[in-house]
N, C-alpha and C positions, 0 to 999 in steps of 0.2 A: 550854282547849278547851271548857269548859262541861260541864254535867252532863245526864244523861238521854239519851233517844233523840232522834234527829233525824228530821225529816220527809224530808230528802233528803241523801244522800251523793253528792257530785260528784267523780268521779275524773278529775283533770286540771284545772289552773288556766290552760289556754289560752283562746282566745277563746270557743269554744263553752261551755266550763264556766263562764267568768266571766259571760257573758250570761245563761245559765240560772240561775246563782246569784243574780244581781241581780234577775231577774224573780221567782224563787221567794221571795226574802226580801221583796220589795216586796208580795207576796201574803200576807205574814205567816207564811211557813213558816220553820222552823228548819233552817239549812243548814250542812253541813260540807263543805269542799273540801279534798281532799288532792292532793299532787303529788310525784312522786319527785325532781324537780329542787329546787334550792335557791332558786328564785325563782318568782314568779307571772308570768303573761302568755304562757307557752309560747313559740312562735317569734316573737311580736311584741315580745318583751322588748327594751327599750332601756335604755342606761346612759350616764352622762356620762364623757367623757374629754377633758381639756383644754378643758372648757366646751362640748364638741361632743356632741350626741346621737348615739350609735352604735347601729345596728341589729345586735345581736349575731348574729342568725341570718339575715342577709341583708336586702336591701332590701325594705321593706314600704310600698307606696304605696297609699293608700286611694282607691278609686274605686267609684262606684255610680250607678245610675240609679233606685234605690229610695229615694224621698223619705222614707219612714218610717224606713228604716235610717239614712239621712243625718241626719235629725233626732235619732234615738236616740243615735248616737255623739257628736253635738255637745253632748249633755247632759254629757259627761264630759271634753271637751277642746275647745279652740279649734283649728280647722284653718286652715292657711295656704292660699295659692293656688298651691302647687307644681304644675307641669304636668310629667308624665313625658315627657321627650324624649331618649331614649338615643341614643348614637352607636355605631357599630361600626368597629373597626380591623381591617383586613386588610393585613398587611405594612406598607407605608408609606402606605397609602390609608385615608381616613376617610369613612364614609358615615352619613347620617341614617337613623334607624329611627322608625316602621315604614316599609316600602317605600313611598316617595312620590316626588313629582317632584324633590325635592332629591336623593334616592338615584339616580334614573334619569338626571338631568342629570350627576351626577358620574361615573356609570358609562359613559355613552355620548355625553356632550357634546351633549345635545339640550335643547330648551326647552319643547316643547309636549306636552300629553297624547297627541295623535294620533301624534307621533313615538315616544313611549315605548311606546304600545300596539302600534305596528307592529314595533318591535324585539322585544318580548316574544313576539308572535305568530309572528314569523319564527323565533326561537330555539326556541319550542315545537314548531313544525312540523319543524324540523331534527332533533329527537330521534327522530322516528318512533314515539314511544310512544303507544299508544292505550288500553292496558289495564294500568295500573301494577301491578306485583307486589310492590313493596317501597317503602320511604320514598324511596330515591334516585330511582327511576323516577317516583314520585308528584310529587316536588319538581321534577324536570326537566319533567314533563308540565305542571305548573302555571306554572313560572317561567322555564324555559329555562336554558341552561348558565351564563351569567355570574352571575346571582343565586344559583343553586345552589352553584357552586364557591366564590364569594367570601363569601357571607353565610349560607349554610345548612349546608353539608356539615361543615366542621370543628367548628362550634359544636355541632351536633346530635350528632356522634360523641363529642365530649367529654361532653356531657350524659348520654348513655345508655351510654357505654362500649362501643359496638359500631359497626362500619361501617354506614353508611346502607343499604347493600345487604342487610344482615341485620335491619333494623328493619321492622316492619309499616307498610304504606302509611297506615293510618288515623291514625297519629300526626300527619300533616300532611293533614288532610282538605281544607283549603283554605288559601290564602295570601292575606291581605288586601292588595290593591294600592290605593293612594290616588293618584289622578291629580290631586292638588293639592299645593301647596307648604306642607304642614301637618305639623309634627313631633310633634304631640300623639299619644302612643302609644295612649291610651284614647279611646273614643267616649262614655264615660259622662258624664252631665250634671254630676255632682259629683265633685270630685277634690281631694286635698290631703294634707298631712302634719300630724299633731297637733303643735302648737307645744310643745316640751319632751318629745316622744316618746310612745310607746304605754304605757309602764309605768304612768303615772298613770291611764290608762283602766281598766286591770285593778285597780289599787288602789281606785278609787272604786266599781267594780262589786262588789268583795268587802267593802266596808265593813261590811255587816250580816251577813256570814257568818263562821263560824269557819274558820281555815285552818291546815293542817298541811303543812309542806314536808319534803323529804327522807324521804318516806313512800311505801313501796311498797304497791300495792293488795293484792296477794295476801297479804302478811304481815299487813297491817292487817285485812283481812277475816277472816283466820283467827283473829286474836286479839280481834276485836270483832264476833262474829256478831250479827246482828239490830240493829245500831246505828242503822239508818235504815229508814224505811218503804219508800223506793224508792232506787234507785241510778241515777245518770246516768254512764255509762261513756264516756270519750272517748279511751281508749288504743287500742293495737293490738288488733283484734278476735281475731286468732289467739292472742295472748297470753292474753286473757281465758279462752279455752277450752283453755289449756295446750298450744297448738300440736298439738292432737290429730289434726288432719287434714293437718298439714304447715305449713311456714312460708310466709307470703306474702312476696313480694319487694318491695324498695324501692330507690330511689336516695337517697344521702345527700350531704351537702356538708361540705367542710372549709374553714375560713376562716383566712387569714393576715392579721392586722390589725397595723398599725404606725402610730405617730405620726411625722409628718414635719415637719421644721423649715422649713416653707414655708407661705405663706398660701393657696396654690392649686396643687394638683398637676396636675389634668387638665382643669379648667374645666367639668366636668359631673358630676352625681351618679352616673350610670351609663354606663360605657364597656365595651361588649362586645368581646371578642377572638375573632374568628371563625376564625383560622387554626388548623389541627390541631396544629401544632408548638408553639404557645403553650399551656402546661399548664393555665392557668386560663381560665374562660369570661368573667369580667368583673372589673372593678375598681370598687368603690363608694367614692366620696369623700363621706363622710357629711354634712359641713357644708353641702353644696349643697342638701340637702333642706330646710334652714331658712334658706337665703341667708346663711350664717354669714360673719362678718368677723373671726374669730379669727386670731391671728398664726400658729398652727400648723394642721395638718390631720391627719385620721385617714383612712386608706384600708384597705380590706379586699379582698384577692384571694380569689376564690371558685373552689374546685376541686370539681367533681363526683366522687364516689367511690362504689364499690359498697358498699351497706349490709351491715353484719355485725352480729350481736347485740351489744348494748352501745353501738352508735352511735345517733345521732338519725335516725329515719326521716323523710325529707322528702317524697319523691314516690312514690306507688304506681306499680308497673309494671303498667299496665292492659292487658296482653296477654291472649290467649285463655286461656292456662293459669292465670294468676293470677286472672282474672275468674271462671273456673269454680270455683277453690278458694274465693274469697271468697263465692260463692253458697252453698257448703256451710256456711260459717261463718254466713252470714246466716240460713240455715234454722235453725241452732241458736239464734241470737240471738232469732229470732221466737218461740221457745218459752220463753224466759226470763221468769219472772214478776217484775214490779216492777223491771225493768231496762230503761232506755232507752239505746240506743247512738247516739251522735251525734258529728259532726265528721269531720275528714279521716282519722284513723287508724281509728276505729271503723266508718266507712262505706267505707273503702278507696277514696277518690276525692279528686282534687285540688279544693280549694275556694278561691276568692278570698275575701278577708276579709268583704266584704259579704254573700256567699252563706252563709258560716258564721253570721253574725249573724242573717240572715233565717231560717235553719234553726233556730237556737237559740230565737229569738223564737216561732216557730210551735210548736216542741216544748214550750216552757214554757207557752204558752197552752193547749195541749191536754192538759197533764199533770194 
């Protein structure tokens, strides 16, 4: 581990922690990174199975319009030209995502943008909704009944574990409709998957840092007081403060991964299952992220679950109650001396990867 005090103790070897560690070490600081898991990389961790790069914690597709962030990540890996073009299965029907002319043509047997807009407007008007009170009404107000029933309702209810009529409207503030035959899910200028996976990126970022895995922060801090001049904390903010004001809520995920003796199971990296009666939300076929030609394939079924202590927290539940509770913890965090709180769990917000990197770069530059 090295001897003497560190300039910086980073709690969590996820993306925020890795970027901050790399920048701090590059500035000549002595850095220690600890993580309670048995691997680095956090949720972007990838591993090889049957020669296929497997995303252990679900699909991570890098996309950004931030040129500085794009140039930064390309220092640590070569990115391929993968374009995210998921499809959705509803019963025996298959639709392209995001909602575009391919989707509308399949739904209504139409060909032109004008026809698609006319159907959507007609269905919106038929709902009679003018002031949506919940997610169901908001989705119907924005999209009409066909898109809501087949492509939004079941998937969303599985994701959140509640009926859409009990979810707040703000979760779907808007629904992007594209009146072009374009299946590219993201609008960002830069997009791809690192050839060989994400773990190599974390490894290279941490090359000049000392790393301790299987290490719990509370125990480590108690037994190593004053080990660092400053702490960068990327774990759950409520846990840092001993849950003194109550627990924040999260949604978690469960993965069922298996190797199949076929070279191509579903023909696409991401296939969403939007019907409520199908228990999982999507199946990931990992080889397609890197255009794999292996004789076997690896798939992961993704099940949203209610988070409980001891599980991995994936998504913050940013409703009014939890947001108010987070603000109480944020007020405590602002009073902590020599502690920087950063990342998805410490800031209780959903972050795309490029936004995590941008936040960490800015934080490190200002530290």
